[in-house]
DRENVEX-96831 format. One record per residue (C-alpha): residue in three letters; residue number from 1; chain; x negated, y negated, z negated. Coordinates in steps of 0.25 Angstrom, whole numbers. Example, Ala and Ser with C-alpha at 12.3 -4.5 7.8 and 13.67 -1.06 7.14 Angstrom:
r, k, c, c1, c2, c3
ALA, 1, A, -49, 18, -31
SER, 2, A, -55, 4, -29
***
This chain:
r, k, c, c1, c2, c3
MET, 1, A, -670, -739, -311
LEU, 2, A, -670, -743, -297
TYR, 3, A, -678, -756, -295
GLN, 4, A, -675, -766, -285
SER, 5, A, -684, -775, -288
PHE, 6, A, -700, -775, -286
LEU, 7, A, -709, -784, -291
ILE, 8, A, -721, -781, -281
LYS, 9, A, -735, -789, -287
TYR, 10, A, -748, -790, -278
ALA, 11, A, -763, -795, -284
GLU, 12, A, -772, -800, -275
ILE, 13, A, -762, -808, -268
GLY, 14, A, -762, -816, -280
THR, 15, A, -774, -821, -280
LYS, 16, A, -772, -828, -266
GLY, 17, A, -770, -843, -267
LYS, 18, A, -760, -852, -259
ASN, 19, A, -759, -842, -248
ARG, 20, A, -753, -829, -258
TYR, 21, A, -741, -831, -251
LEU, 22, A, -747, -824, -238
PHE, 23, A, -750, -815, -243
GLU, 24, A, -737, -812, -254
ASP, 25, A, -730, -812, -239
ALA, 26, A, -739, -803, -234
LEU, 27, A, -737, -793, -245
MET, 28, A, -723, -796, -244
LYS, 29, A, -721, -791, -228
GLN, 30, A, -730, -778, -233
ILE, 31, A, -719, -774, -241
ARG, 32, A, -707, -778, -234
HIS, 33, A, -716, -768, -222
ALA, 34, A, -715, -757, -234
ILE, 35, A, -702, -756, -240
ARG, 36, A, -696, -757, -225
GLU, 37, A, -699, -740, -226
VAL, 38, A, -691, -740, -240
ASP, 39, A, -676, -737, -240
GLY, 40, A, -669, -750, -245
ASP, 41, A, -667, -764, -244
PHE, 42, A, -679, -772, -251
SER, 43, A, -683, -786, -251
VAL, 44, A, -696, -793, -253
ALA, 45, A, -697, -805, -260
LYS, 46, A, -709, -815, -268
GLU, 47, A, -709, -825, -277
THR, 48, A, -722, -832, -283
GLY, 49, A, -730, -820, -287
ARG, 50, A, -721, -810, -285
ILE, 51, A, -716, -802, -273
TYR, 52, A, -702, -793, -277
VAL, 53, A, -698, -783, -269
ARG, 54, A, -680, -780, -270
ALA, 55, A, -673, -769, -268
LYS, 56, A, -658, -771, -263
GLY, 57, A, -651, -759, -266
ASP, 58, A, -655, -742, -268
TYR, 59, A, -670, -741, -263
ASP, 60, A, -680, -729, -264
TYR, 61, A, -688, -735, -275
GLU, 62, A, -703, -724, -273
ASP, 63, A, -701, -728, -256
LEU, 64, A, -702, -743, -262
ILE, 65, A, -712, -742, -273
ASN, 66, A, -724, -733, -261
ALA, 67, A, -719, -742, -250
LEU, 68, A, -725, -754, -259
LYS, 69, A, -736, -746, -262
ARG, 70, A, -742, -747, -249
VAL, 71, A, -741, -764, -249
PHE, 72, A, -754, -768, -249
GLY, 73, A, -753, -780, -259
ILE, 74, A, -744, -775, -270
ALA, 75, A, -752, -774, -282
TRP, 76, A, -740, -768, -291
ILE, 77, A, -724, -764, -288
CYS, 78, A, -716, -767, -300
PRO, 79, A, -701, -762, -301
MET, 80, A, -693, -771, -308
PHE, 81, A, -682, -777, -313
GLN, 82, A, -677, -791, -309
THR, 83, A, -667, -799, -311
GLU, 84, A, -664, -814, -310
ASN, 85, A, -656, -816, -325
ARG, 86, A, -668, -823, -332
ASP, 87, A, -660, -825, -345
PHE, 88, A, -670, -818, -354
GLU, 89, A, -659, -813, -364
ASN, 90, A, -656, -806, -350
LEU, 91, A, -669, -802, -347
LYS, 92, A, -671, -796, -360
LYS, 93, A, -662, -787, -357
GLU, 94, A, -666, -782, -343
VAL, 95, A, -680, -778, -348
VAL, 96, A, -674, -770, -358
ASP, 97, A, -663, -763, -347
TYR, 98, A, -676, -762, -337
ILE, 99, A, -685, -754, -348
GLY, 100, A, -672, -746, -351
GLN, 101, A, -671, -742, -335
VAL, 102, A, -685, -741, -333
TYR, 103, A, -691, -734, -345
PRO, 104, A, -680, -722, -349
ASP, 105, A, -691, -718, -359
ARG, 106, A, -695, -730, -367
ARG, 107, A, -705, -725, -377
LEU, 108, A, -715, -733, -370
THR, 109, A, -724, -746, -376
PHE, 110, A, -723, -758, -367
LYS, 111, A, -727, -774, -365
VAL, 112, A, -719, -786, -361
ASP, 113, A, -724, -795, -351
SER, 114, A, -717, -804, -347
ARG, 115, A, -721, -816, -338
ARG, 116, A, -714, -831, -333
ALA, 117, A, -718, -837, -320
ASP, 118, A, -706, -845, -323
LYS, 119, A, -711, -854, -334
LYS, 120, A, -697, -861, -339
TYR, 121, A, -692, -847, -343
PRO, 122, A, -688, -851, -358
LEU, 123, A, -698, -840, -363
THR, 124, A, -711, -838, -364
SER, 125, A, -717, -824, -358
GLU, 126, A, -722, -821, -371
GLU, 127, A, -706, -824, -377
MET, 128, A, -703, -814, -367
ASN, 129, A, -713, -804, -370
ARG, 130, A, -709, -804, -385
GLU, 131, A, -693, -804, -383
LEU, 132, A, -693, -794, -372
GLY, 133, A, -703, -783, -379
GLU, 134, A, -692, -786, -392
VAL, 135, A, -680, -783, -384
LEU, 136, A, -685, -770, -377
LEU, 137, A, -691, -765, -393
ASN, 138, A, -677, -767, -396
ALA, 139, A, -670, -759, -384
TYR, 140, A, -681, -749, -383
PRO, 141, A, -686, -745, -399
GLU, 142, A, -693, -735, -392
MET, 143, A, -703, -745, -385
LYS, 144, A, -715, -751, -390
VAL, 145, A, -723, -764, -386
ASP, 146, A, -738, -761, -382
VAL, 147, A, -744, -774, -379
HIS, 148, A, -758, -767, -375
HIS, 149, A, -754, -755, -368
PRO, 150, A, -741, -755, -364
GLN, 151, A, -736, -742, -356
ILE, 152, A, -724, -751, -351
MET, 153, A, -728, -766, -347
VAL, 154, A, -713, -773, -344
ARG, 155, A, -714, -786, -337
VAL, 156, A, -705, -798, -335
GLU, 157, A, -707, -808, -327
VAL, 158, A, -699, -822, -326
ARG, 159, A, -699, -827, -313
THR, 160, A, -685, -831, -304
MET, 161, A, -683, -818, -309
VAL, 162, A, -687, -808, -319
ASN, 163, A, -695, -797, -314
ILE, 164, A, -694, -785, -325
TYR, 165, A, -704, -772, -324
SER, 166, A, -714, -766, -328
GLN, 167, A, -720, -756, -318
MET, 168, A, -729, -759, -310
ILE, 169, A, -734, -748, -298
PRO, 170, A, -747, -749, -292
GLY, 171, A, -746, -756, -276
PRO, 172, A, -758, -754, -268
GLY, 173, A, -764, -769, -269
GLY, 174, A, -772, -775, -258
MET, 175, A, -768, -786, -250
PRO, 176, A, -755, -787, -241
VAL, 177, A, -758, -782, -225
GLY, 178, A, -758, -793, -217
THR, 179, A, -766, -803, -225
ASN, 180, A, -781, -800, -222
GLY, 181, A, -780, -798, -207
LYS, 182, A, -779, -785, -199
ALA, 183, A, -791, -775, -196
MET, 184, A, -792, -764, -186
LEU, 185, A, -794, -748, -192
LEU, 186, A, -801, -736, -187
LEU, 187, A, -791, -726, -190
SER, 188, A, -796, -712, -189
GLY, 189, A, -788, -698, -193
GLY, 190, A, -798, -697, -205
ILE, 191, A, -797, -702, -221
ASP, 192, A, -804, -713, -221
SER, 193, A, -799, -724, -210
PRO, 194, A, -783, -726, -216
VAL, 195, A, -789, -728, -229
ALA, 196, A, -799, -739, -222
GLY, 197, A, -787, -744, -217
TYR, 198, A, -779, -745, -228
MET, 199, A, -789, -750, -237
ILE, 200, A, -789, -762, -229
ALA, 201, A, -775, -763, -228
LYS, 202, A, -774, -766, -242
ARG, 203, A, -783, -777, -239
GLY, 204, A, -772, -785, -232
VAL, 205, A, -777, -780, -216
ARG, 206, A, -768, -778, -207
ILE, 207, A, -772, -762, -200
GLU, 208, A, -772, -760, -186
ALA, 209, A, -779, -746, -181
VAL, 210, A, -787, -737, -170
TYR, 211, A, -789, -724, -170
PHE, 212, A, -797, -718, -159
HIS, 213, A, -791, -705, -152
ALA, 214, A, -800, -696, -144
PRO, 215, A, -789, -686, -135
PRO, 216, A, -791, -676, -133
TYR, 217, A, -802, -674, -142
THR, 218, A, -791, -680, -155
SER, 219, A, -778, -675, -156
GLU, 220, A, -765, -683, -153
ARG, 221, A, -763, -677, -167
ALA, 222, A, -775, -684, -173
LYS, 223, A, -770, -697, -168
GLN, 224, A, -757, -695, -175
LYS, 225, A, -764, -693, -187
VAL, 226, A, -770, -707, -183
VAL, 227, A, -757, -714, -183
ASP, 228, A, -752, -708, -196
LEU, 229, A, -764, -712, -204
ALA, 230, A, -760, -726, -197
THR, 231, A, -747, -724, -202
LEU, 232, A, -749, -720, -216
VAL, 233, A, -759, -732, -217
ALA, 234, A, -750, -741, -211
ARG, 235, A, -739, -737, -223
TYR, 236, A, -750, -748, -230
SER, 237, A, -755, -756, -221
GLY, 238, A, -743, -760, -213
PRO, 239, A, -742, -755, -197
ILE, 240, A, -752, -752, -191
ARG, 241, A, -758, -753, -176
LEU, 242, A, -765, -741, -170
HIS, 243, A, -774, -741, -160
ILE, 244, A, -776, -728, -154
VAL, 245, A, -789, -726, -143
ASN, 246, A, -791, -716, -135
PHE, 247, A, -806, -714, -140
THR, 248, A, -809, -700, -130
ASP, 249, A, -816, -707, -118
ILE, 250, A, -826, -715, -127
GLN, 251, A, -829, -704, -136
LEU, 252, A, -832, -695, -123
TYR, 253, A, -842, -704, -118
ILE, 254, A, -848, -709, -130
TYR, 255, A, -850, -691, -132
GLU, 256, A, -856, -691, -119
GLN, 257, A, -866, -704, -118
CYS, 258, A, -870, -703, -132
PRO, 259, A, -880, -698, -141
HIS, 260, A, -872, -686, -150
GLU, 261, A, -875, -691, -163
GLU, 262, A, -871, -705, -161
LEU, 263, A, -857, -702, -156
THR, 264, A, -851, -706, -169
ILE, 265, A, -857, -719, -170
ILE, 266, A, -855, -724, -157
MET, 267, A, -840, -719, -156
ARG, 268, A, -838, -725, -167
ARG, 269, A, -843, -739, -163
TYR, 270, A, -834, -738, -151
MET, 271, A, -822, -735, -159
MET, 272, A, -828, -747, -168
ARG, 273, A, -828, -757, -155
ILE, 274, A, -814, -752, -149
ALA, 275, A, -808, -752, -163
GLN, 276, A, -812, -768, -165
SER, 277, A, -807, -771, -151
ILE, 278, A, -794, -767, -155
ALA, 279, A, -795, -774, -167
GLN, 280, A, -800, -787, -158
GLU, 281, A, -788, -786, -150
THR, 282, A, -778, -784, -162
GLU, 283, A, -784, -795, -170
CYS, 284, A, -789, -787, -181
LEU, 285, A, -801, -793, -187
ALA, 286, A, -807, -780, -195
LEU, 287, A, -809, -765, -191
ILE, 288, A, -807, -754, -202
THR, 289, A, -815, -741, -203
GLY, 290, A, -813, -729, -214
GLU, 291, A, -830, -727, -214
SER, 292, A, -835, -725, -226
ILE, 293, A, -851, -724, -228
GLY, 294, A, -858, -712, -227
GLN, 295, A, -846, -703, -224
VAL, 296, A, -848, -700, -210
ALA, 297, A, -859, -702, -201
SER, 298, A, -852, -712, -194
GLN, 299, A, -851, -720, -208
THR, 300, A, -865, -721, -211
VAL, 301, A, -869, -734, -215
GLN, 302, A, -879, -734, -202
SER, 303, A, -867, -729, -196
LEU, 304, A, -856, -739, -199
ALA, 305, A, -869, -749, -195
ALA, 306, A, -866, -745, -181
THR, 307, A, -853, -745, -179
ASN, 308, A, -852, -758, -185
GLN, 309, A, -862, -762, -176
VAL, 310, A, -851, -763, -165
CYS, 311, A, -839, -772, -172
ASP, 312, A, -838, -786, -172
MET, 313, A, -828, -787, -184
PRO, 314, A, -826, -783, -199
VAL, 315, A, -824, -766, -202
PHE, 316, A, -821, -763, -213
ARG, 317, A, -822, -751, -220
PRO, 318, A, -815, -749, -232
VAL, 319, A, -818, -737, -237
ILE, 320, A, -834, -736, -234
GLY, 321, A, -838, -734, -248
PHE, 322, A, -828, -724, -252
ASP, 323, A, -832, -709, -253
LYS, 324, A, -822, -699, -246
GLN, 325, A, -812, -697, -258
GLU, 326, A, -810, -712, -262
ILE, 327, A, -806, -713, -245
VAL, 328, A, -796, -699, -249
ASP, 329, A, -791, -704, -262
ILE, 330, A, -786, -717, -253
ALA, 331, A, -781, -710, -241
GLU, 332, A, -772, -700, -251
LYS, 333, A, -766, -712, -258
ILE, 334, A, -762, -718, -245
ASN, 335, A, -759, -704, -237
THR, 336, A, -768, -706, -228
TYR, 337, A, -776, -693, -232
GLU, 338, A, -767, -681, -227
THR, 339, A, -766, -687, -213
SER, 340, A, -780, -690, -214
ILE, 341, A, -784, -676, -215
GLN, 342, A, -777, -669, -205
PRO, 343, A, -784, -662, -194
TYR, 344, A, -786, -671, -183
GLU, 345, A, -797, -676, -177
ASP, 346, A, -800, -689, -173
CYS, 347, A, -810, -694, -163
CYS, 348, A, -821, -696, -173
THR, 349, A, -822, -681, -175
ILE, 350, A, -821, -676, -163
PHE, 351, A, -834, -682, -157
VAL, 352, A, -842, -682, -168
ALA, 353, A, -858, -678, -167
LYS, 354, A, -866, -667, -175
HIS, 355, A, -876, -675, -179
PRO, 356, A, -870, -690, -179
VAL, 357, A, -881, -700, -181
THR, 358, A, -879, -706, -195
LYS, 359, A, -888, -718, -195
PRO, 360, A, -885, -722, -181
ASN, 361, A, -896, -734, -175
VAL, 362, A, -887, -745, -168
LYS, 363, A, -896, -747, -157
VAL, 364, A, -897, -732, -154
ILE, 365, A, -882, -733, -154
ARG, 366, A, -881, -746, -147
HIS, 367, A, -891, -737, -136
SER, 368, A, -881, -725, -136
GLU, 369, A, -870, -733, -133
GLU, 370, A, -876, -740, -120
LYS, 371, A, -875, -727, -113
LEU, 372, A, -860, -730, -115
ALA, 373, A, -861, -744, -107
GLU, 374, A, -855, -740, -93
LYS, 375, A, -841, -734, -100
ILE, 376, A, -836, -737, -113
GLY, 377, A, -832, -751, -112
LEU, 378, A, -822, -747, -102
MET, 379, A, -819, -734, -111
VAL, 380, A, -816, -745, -123
LYS, 381, A, -809, -753, -118
THR, 382, A, -800, -742, -111
ALA, 383, A, -798, -736, -126
ILE, 384, A, -795, -749, -131
GLU, 385, A, -785, -753, -120
GLY, 386, A, -778, -738, -118
ARG, 387, A, -776, -738, -132
GLU, 388, A, -762, -732, -140
THR, 389, A, -757, -741, -152
VAL, 390, A, -747, -736, -163
MET, 391, A, -741, -744, -174
CYS, 392, A, -742, -737, -187
TRP, 393, A, -732, -740, -195
***
């Protein structure tokens, strides 16, 4: 059966009050963006508490479902049969035809769950359940009723039209992108930061990203790897504007002027300063990083406190309490893992100290940064103004 209609169910949006329509409209916008890559002609519409995707003609079913599975805000995708004819005798026939087409092997247990959004409909929900159950048993004697643990739940909704469905495909959940402001992701070529961007986008936050490039110590292929990662995250978050900052001169200057055991922390503090400056320029309200407590020397609690100290805006760290395998699991789910493990160095790994400080003292770090005062301000300004910007779709 080639479904022509899909019921899109949401979860959290349903808890919103008088402004729920804003979240519904944002979800519809994201659905339209996601299905633009699917061959076929589709419409997206809504009525009270329901969003529908309808196909006009032939299309690729698997491509459409996979596209919808990437839209934050969708709790369930329900392929369904939809009819304008609400006559109950016709409805009984349609339910029998639906089961006959969707379930060739009908040695199944079932339950009918009817709902009336239109309370003027001549039958109550319970009456519909009984009569539809009876007509299914008569049409398919091999089927059995099980009201407690049915193998299939036959759902019938009487609204402006009648919706008949039994399959519920899980969506990604979360909130529609664009409903909770915008934040700047510090994106490296590693496993963690793409996952962090995905997780914050899932909460409805639109994403921009900044990548610190250090040619000739990092290659063009390393930069392309980050562009590829941003493109993969953008399949969920919508378009990402990626700011590529040349960090070489700043790194070399820090390397020449500061104690080597403090290199990682000081470089990280300047990355945060630059990311915040670009974030403020682009009207982002927060920064996002892929840091996880204790994973590396720059991610101890003391190190995180030292890097946070240079930021005025909130810093979101959604994987802060995850272990590596938990992060890898999400990376595999969103298809960023294989790209992240490609062997191209990023600027953080090139200038790593042999014995980095793990419990930095902020006063000591500030004192070391005073040695940079002569040139660092102009270097930072030059790096920000000279950045390259790439749109990742």
